[in-house]
N, C-alpha and C positions, 0 to 999 in steps of 0.2 A: 626750523622746528616750531618756532613761535607762530609763524604764519599757519602752519598745519594745525596747531592746536586751536587757533581762532576759527579756522574753517570748519574743523570737526565739531566745535562747540556750538556753532550757529548753522542750523540746517540749510538756511537760504543761501549760504556761501559754498555748499557742497560741490557745486560744479566748477568752482574756480581752480581747483587743483588739476582736474582732468582735462577741462576744456576752457582755459582762461579767455581764449579769443572769442568764445561764444557768449560771454557774459556781457550784460548791458552796462551802459555808462552808470545808470542808477545803482546797479548792483555793486560796481566798483566803488562808487562814492559812499554807499552804505558800508562796504567793507572797510574803506579808509577811515570812516568815522568810528567804527567799532574797534579797529586796530589802534586808533589814537586813544581810545578809552582804556586800552590795555597797557600801552607802553608809555603813557605820559609820565609816570613816576621815574623812569630810567634816568633822564638828565638831572633830575633833582637828587636822586640817590647818588649819582656820580659826583655831583657838586658837594653833597654832604660828606662823602668819604674824604674828599680833599679838605673840607672844613674841619672835620674831626681830627684828621692828621695834624692840621695846623694847631688845633686846640691841644692835642696831646703833646706837641713839641713845646708849646708856650705855657700851658697851664696845668696839664694833668700830672702833677707831682704829688701824688697821695702819700701820706706819711705811713711808714712801716716802723714797728717797734720791736726791739730785741732786748730780752732780759738775760744777762750773763751772770750765772751763779756758780761759784766754786762748790763742788759737790761736798755735802756733809754726810757722815755715816748714818745719821738718824733720820734722814729724809730722802726718799727715792725721787728720781726725776718725774715719775708719773704722778706722785703725790703733789709735787711742786706745781706741775702743770694744772692740776685740778684746783689747787689753792689760788693760783694767779687768775685762773679763769673765773672762779667764783668772786674774787675780789674786784676784778675789772669789768665783768659782764661781757667780755670779749672772747672770741674763739682763740685758743692758744695752741700752737703746734710745737712739738719738741724738735729742735733742729739738731742735725748731726754735726754742724759746724757753723761758725759765725761768718756770714757773707762779708767779703772784703769791701772796705769803704772806698778804696781806690781801684781803678780799673786798668792801670798800666804802671810802668816804671816811672818814678819821679826823681828829680834831682833836687837836693836840698840847698836852698839859698838862705843860709842862716843870717847873712848880713841884712837881707830884706825881710827876713822872717816869712819866707814863702817856700812852697813846694812847686817846682816847675815840671810840667809833663814832658817826658822824653818823646812821646808820640803826639804829633799834631792832632788837634780835634778834641783832646781831653781838657778838662778844666784846670785852671790854676787854683791852688789850694793854700790855705793858711789856717793855723789853729789859734783861736783866742782862748786864753785860760782865765778862769775867774780868780780874782785875788781878794774880793771882799763881797760880803752879802749883808744887806741891811733891810730894815723896814718890815712891814707886815705883808706876808705873802698870802695869796689865795690860789685856787686851782688853775687860774688863767694867767698867772704872773709870767710864765715862760712862753705863752702862746705867741707874743709878737716876734720872738726869735724865729718861729717857723712860718710866719705869715708874709714873708717877703716875696719878691718876684724872682729870686734866685735860689738855688739849692743850698741847703745847709744840712749838716749832721750834728746832732746834739749828743754829748756823752755826759751822763750823770753818774759819778762814782760815789757809792755810799759804803762806808765802813761803820759798823755798829760797835759801840763800847760794851764789853761784858758787864752785866748788871752788878756783879759783886765788886768789880774794880771801880765802877762809877760810883757805887754807894760809898765806898771807902774814901774816894777822892772828894766827894761832896761833903762828907762828914769832916774830913781834915780841913777843907777850905772854910767850912763854917766855924770850926773851933779856932782856927788861926785868925780869922777876921774878928771873932768875938773877943779874943785875947787883946787885940789892938784896941778895940772899942772900950773894953773894960779898964784899960789904962787911962782912959779919959782924954785920949788924943783926938783932935779934930781931923779925922781922916775920911773924907768922902769916899775914897776908893774902898776902904775897908767896909764901910756901911753898904756900898753897892755889892761887894762880893758876898757879904753876909746875906743880903736879901736874895741874891741869885742862888746861892747855895741852899738857902732855906726853901725857896720855890722849887729848886731842882729836886730836893729830897721828897717834896710832896708829889712832883710829877713822875718820879720813877716808879710810882705805884701803878701808873697807867701808860707810861711812854718810855721809850728808850732814847738815848742820846747817840747821835751819829756824827761822823766827820763826812762832809759833803764837798766834793770837788766837781765843778762844772766846766766843760769845755765845748767850744763850738767850732766845727770845721766848716769854713766858709768857701764857697765856690765862686769862680769868676771865669768868663769865657776868655778873657785876656788878662795880662798883668795889670793893666789900667782899670779894667772892670773889677778885678779883685780888690784893688785899693779902695775903690768907691764902696764896694759891698762890705769891706771890713769896717770902714768908717760908719756906715749905716748900722751895722750889727753892734759895734762897740757902744754906741750911744743909745740903743733902743730902750734899755731898761733903766737908764740913769743910775741912781745910787742903789737901787734894789739889787743890781748885779753888776759889779765892776769887772770889765774884761780888758785884757791886753794881749798883744802878740809878743811873746818873749823871744828875743833874739838869741840864737845859739841853742834853742831847745825844741825846734820844730820836729826834728827827727825822732825825738823821744816822746813829745806830746802826742804825735799821731798814734802811738801805741795804746792810747786810751781807748781806741776802737779795735783793740785786739784782745786776745785771751791772756795777755801778760798782766799779772797782778800789779796794782798801783805801787806796791812796796818795792817792785823791781824796775820801776821806770825812773831813770836818772834825769829828772826834770824838776825845776823849782815850782813844785805844786804849792797851792795855798788853800788847803781845805779849811772849811769853817764849820763850827758846831751847829747842829740843828736837832731839835726834838722831832719825834715821829710825826707830829702834825705838820711841821715844815717840810719834811721829806715827802709827806703825802701831797702837799701843795706843789712841790717840784715835780712829782710824778703826775700832776694834773695835765702834763703834756699829752697823756693818753686821751684826754677829752678834746684835743685839737684834731680835726680831721679834714682832709681835703677829700671831697666825695670821690670814691673810686668806683662806685656802682655806675653801670651804663645801661641798666634796664629802664625801659620806658622812654619818655620824651626828654630831649635836651631843652630845658626851659630857659636857661640863661647861664650867666657866670656868677659865682659867689664873689662879691666885690672884695671881701676881706681876705679870703684864702686863695683867690684867683683860680678857682677850680670850676669846671663845668658842673652844673646842677642837673642831674638826671633824676626823674621820679616817675614811677609807673602808677597812674591813677587806679588801674584795675588790679593791682597786686593783691594777692590773698583774697580775691573775691570781695573786696571792700566796696563801699558805696563810692563810686568814682566821680565825685562831684568836686568842682573847683569854683571859687568865687573871685571875680576880678573887680576891683574898685579903683577909682581915681578920677581926678578932674580931667576935662578935655584938654588936649594939647600937650600931654606929657608921655605919649608913647603907648597908650593903652590899645588903640586900634592896630598899630603896627605889630604889637605883641600878639594880638589875636590872629592877625593874618599869618604871622610866622607859625604860630601853633597850628592853625588850620592846615597849612601846607605840609608841615612836618608830620602831623598826625596821619594825614591821608597818604602821603608819598612814602614815608619811612616805615610806619607801623601798620599801614593797611586799614586804618580806621575809616568808617564812614563818618563824614562830618556834615551836620545839618546846622545852618547858621541863619540868623535873622538880624537885620539891622536897618538903619535908615540913613546911612552915610555913603552909599555907593561903593562899599568895600567889595561887594560881590563882583563888580566889573573888573577890579584888579585881580581877584582870585581866579575868575574865569579866564582872563588873559594869561595868567601865570601857569595855571594847571592845564591849559589847552583842552584836550578832550576829556579830562578827568573831572571838570567842574561845569555846572550849569547854574546860571544866575536867573532866577525867576523874578521878573519885574512886575510889581503890583502897583495899581493906582486907584484913585477914587471910584473908578467905574468897573473894577474887577468884580465879577459876581461872587457873592458870599452868601451861602445858605446858613443862617444862624441855627437851623434845626438839624444840621448834620449829626449823624450818630457817631459818637466817639468812643463808646464802650462795646464790649461783646460778651458772649455767654460765659466766657472764662471768668468773668467778674461776678458770677452768680446772677442774681436778678439785677440786671444793668439799668433797668428803666428808672428807678428812683434817682440815681445819680445823673442819668441823662436828663431827666426833667430839671434837676437842680442846675445843671450846666446851661440848659436852654433858657431858664429864667434869668441867669446871669448875662447871657448874650442879649436877651431882650431888654434888660436894664440898660445896657450900653446903647442899644438901638434907639431907645427913648431918651438917652442922655442929652445933656445940654452943655454947650461950650462954657468954659470958665477960664479966667485969666489967673495964672499962678506964677510964682517966682521960682525958676529952676536954674541953678548955677549962675545966679546974678542976672539972668535974662528973664523977661516976662514972656510967657508962652501961653497960647490958647490950647487948652486940653479938654477932653471929653469927660464930664462928670456923670457917672452912672445915675440913672433914675432910681429913686427909692420907692418901691411899691409899698402900698399899705398892706396890712394883714389880709384884708378882703381881696385885694387885687392879687396877692400872691396865692391865695386860696383858689380863686377861679382859674388862674394860670396853671396851677398844679393839676387841677381837675382836667382842664382842657388838654394839656400836654400828656397827661397820663392816658387819657382816652385815645389820643392821637398815636401814641407809641404802643398801646396795648396789643394791637393786632399785628405788629411788625416783628420780624426777627432782626437781630443786630446787623445782619448782612443785607437787609432790604434797602430799597431806594428810600432815601430820607424824605420826609414830608416837606412841603413848602409853606411859606407864611399864609398863602391863600387857604391852605387846609386848616391852619390854626384859626383863621378868621371864622371859617365854617363851624369849627368846634365851639368857639367862644359864643357865637350867635345862637347856638343851641342851648346854652345855659341861661336860664331865666333869672339873671341877676344884673342889676344896673352896672356893677363893676365890670362884668364880662362884656356887656354891650359897649361900655365906654372904651375898653382896651381894643375891642374889635373895630370900633369906629376910628380910633387913633391909628390902628394898623392900615385901615383903608385909606386914610389921608396920606400915610407914608407911601403906600404903594401906588395909589391911583390919583391922589390929589383931590379926592372928592369922596363923599359917602355913597355915591350912586354910580360913578363911572366904572367901567371895566377895562379901560385902556391904561396900561402901566405908564407911569412917569419914568424919567431917566433914572431916578433913585429906585423906583419900583423894579425896573429891569435889572438893577444890580442886586436887589434884595430878594426878589421872588423868582429865583432861578437856581438850578444846580450850581454848586461852587465851580468857578472857572479856573481853579488852580490845581496843578498836578501835585498832589500830596503823596506820591509814591516814594519819594526820596531814593530813587533808584541809582543815582550816580555816586561816585566816590565823594564828591563835595557837592552839596545841595544848598545853594544860597538863595535867600528870599529877601529882596530889597523893597523896603517900604518908604523910600525917600519921596516917592511921588504921591503917596497917600497923604491927604490933608492932615495936619498935626492933630486936629480934634478927633479924627477917626482912627488913629493908629492903634489905640488900645483895643478897639473893636476888632481890627485885623489881627493884632497880636494874639488876642484871646482865641480867635478861630484857629490860628496856626498851632497853638499849644494843644488844643483839642485834637487837631489832625495828627499831631505827633504822638499823642497818647494812644490814638487808634492804631497808628503804625507800629508803635512799640509793642503793643499787645497782640499783634497779628500772629496767629499760630503758625503761619507759613514762613515767618521770618527766621533766619538763622541767627540765633542769639549769641553764637560764638563769634560772630562778626561784630567787633566792638563799634559802638556808635557814640559820637560826641555831639551834644546839642548845645550850641552857643546862642545865648539869648541876650543880645545887646539892648540897652535901654530897658532894663528889667522893671523899671517903675511903671511901665505901661501894663505890666502883668499884675503887680501887687496892688494897683489902684482899684481893681474890681475883686471883691472878696471871693466870688465863685471861681474866677480864673486863678487867683492866687492859691486857693484851696486845691484846685486841680494840679497846678504846678508842684505843690507840696506833696500831693498824693503820688505824682509821677516820681518824685525824688525818693520816696519811701520804697518803691518797688522796683526802681530802675536797675538795681544791682542784679536781680535774677534775670533780667532781659539783656544784660550786657550793654547797658546805657549809662553814660555819665553826663550830667548837666553842668554847664558853665554859664551861670547868669552873670551879667556885667552891668555896672551902673556907676554913676558919678558920686552918688550920695550914700553913705552908710545907713542913713535912716530908711532907705528903701528896704533894707533887710532887718534892721534892728527895731524899727517902730511898727512892724507888721508881723502878726503872729505866724503867718505862713512863710513870709520871707525869712524870719529868724529860724524856723525849722530847717529850711534849706541851707542857711548859713552855718548852722551848728552841725549839719550833716555833711558838710564839705570837708574833704581830707586835705585840700590845698586851698590857700588863699593868697591872692596877689594884690598888694596894695600900692598903687602908684601915688603920685603927689596928692595930698589932701591939705585943706586949710587946717588951722590949729584946732578948732573945735571938733570937726569930724575926726581928726587924728586922735584926739583924746577920747572920743567915743569908741574908737577901735580898741584902745587900751582897756576900756571897760568891758569890751566884748571878748577880747583874747587875753587871757591872764598872763601868757608868756611874753607879751610885749613889755619892754622896759621903757623908762623915761627917755633913754637915748633913741630907742626905736621911734617913739612918738615925735621927738625932735627931728629925726631924719625924714619922716613923712611930710612934715611941714616945709622942708627945704629941698626935697628930692627933685632932681632935674629930669630932663627927658630921657626915657629909657631906663630910669632907676626905680626900683620898687623894693618893698619887703615881700619876701616869699615865705609862707608858712606851710611846711609839709609836716602834717601831724603836729608834734610839739616842738619841732625844730624851726627856728626863725633865721632867715638869711637875708643879708642885704644883697640884692641881685641886680645885675646889669643885663639888659636884653642884648644878646650878642647874635648878630645875623651874619650869614654867609654873603659873599659878594653878589651871588645871584639873587638872594632874597632882597638885598639892598636895591638892586637894579629893578626888579619886578614889582616891588612894593613901595617904590618911591612915592612920596606924597601922602602916605597914610600914617 
């Protein structure tokens, strides 16, 4: 059926079904290449199914919450659902029954304080009961109990004291303590009780007092694993929550996860008093979540909650941009390669990527017929006057002229030594035109594009020389003369030099981006010219993005490694920022990548892209850049900053909207094999 679909979709293969023996070798080879382009994701998808199944078994234990309330005559269940939904900001469903916390018959081993499964394959269980609660709590105090590598169930039993009874008890306690103090006795306990009663009488105007009992049902695959898990759980919160496994009470304590009221449970409970604020902190467990969503891309593992992190960049038609930062050698390139393959193979995205580290060769080998790596070098023809806008942009010519001036500034640029990531590198510094030079270039380029449509053949530099020489100004003649020396090595020769053959010719790169993965490798381009080539590719992508014939529902991800090459030239940085502003309506997401936060933060257009990104991935950074990120992302805490400075390979901070995660790059076995070395 798949073969038939391919044959019918491509007219040149129509004869293969009816008369395969008559087809030429070239036709069969072309058919094989086309078929490879169609089926290349299949082995990757099969591998990822196994990978996700393994993740589900190991890590996908998302938290579910149940609120058990004994019905009162003055509040309907529906009203209670609405109240809880408004208080928590979460979707609340009314359940007909409480799901069982155990899935089979268990034998009670009270001597060892354990519950042993009667059916093999089910976990061993034990209940830890709280017997003391101390210290100052906040909304995350109980989170560590849920953040282990094994399953737990948490029961929080809350009983509220009636207001009138509490008021009388506080008043009596205050009077009793005051009587002792008035007798002149040195009784610290009486003073403390007086102060507590006095504070309590003040607090009952805004809070209630509650009895709180907490219990933790701990799971273990074996009796030995359960013993280890019990020890880990018992000590997690220190003095904030004291827990113990009570011998002889396991059969009764398990009823805390049933509809049996606490008053009817025959177990040595040790409830402690808590004001409403403390109960609110205990219910802060609602803020703990193991991501249960599976839409979008699997980016990695939440290192704290040990849960897969899925996120859809294109959800809700948002600006689907992501920024990747981090020093070389800490897993940034491997992460990008994993993202490239998953986005194309699993989600069907078109991926366009540019870098200078030969990652394209790995991707081309891994994706087989689904990827093409285009290799550019210092002799690849590039026409700086290529048209990158079209009529849908209104009058496209002024912006086209501005872009061409930026390209020419790099063409006339000079090499300069800079320090980049502790290395000294030679880079191209754009030429700064004087006002007069910009003026004559604007005039010459405007005249050059005036008679052209956006779909016309782009003019060449020889045409620009002609326009400049028609302008009777010394600046125009000077630029024309400089261009002649660039192209011909002389002011009079008409024979192109090697550089001239590269510059005064139609662009020799296929910018159609027709494959599932389109990689462009600039590793063979001399360092000082890379910004020039990068700029041209950004312009070509802008043209592709706006093509009215393109299917905008086919999501496209544009990865731009070494983004500093783009922000170094104002005109190119402006173009990239313009692309980011309108990319949403074209189904495009940008993913700029760099080692240095200053690439984004110290550049107006880089900052625009950074602030417009819905996801940010921060790998290892030195201390100063890490602190700069804290200034740029208000949700980063001092702990996050400290983590960035010590993060190891494959570890990063992932920011999805306002949520910050410590993330591990988790790869499948096939990804590890195919992307080895990156």
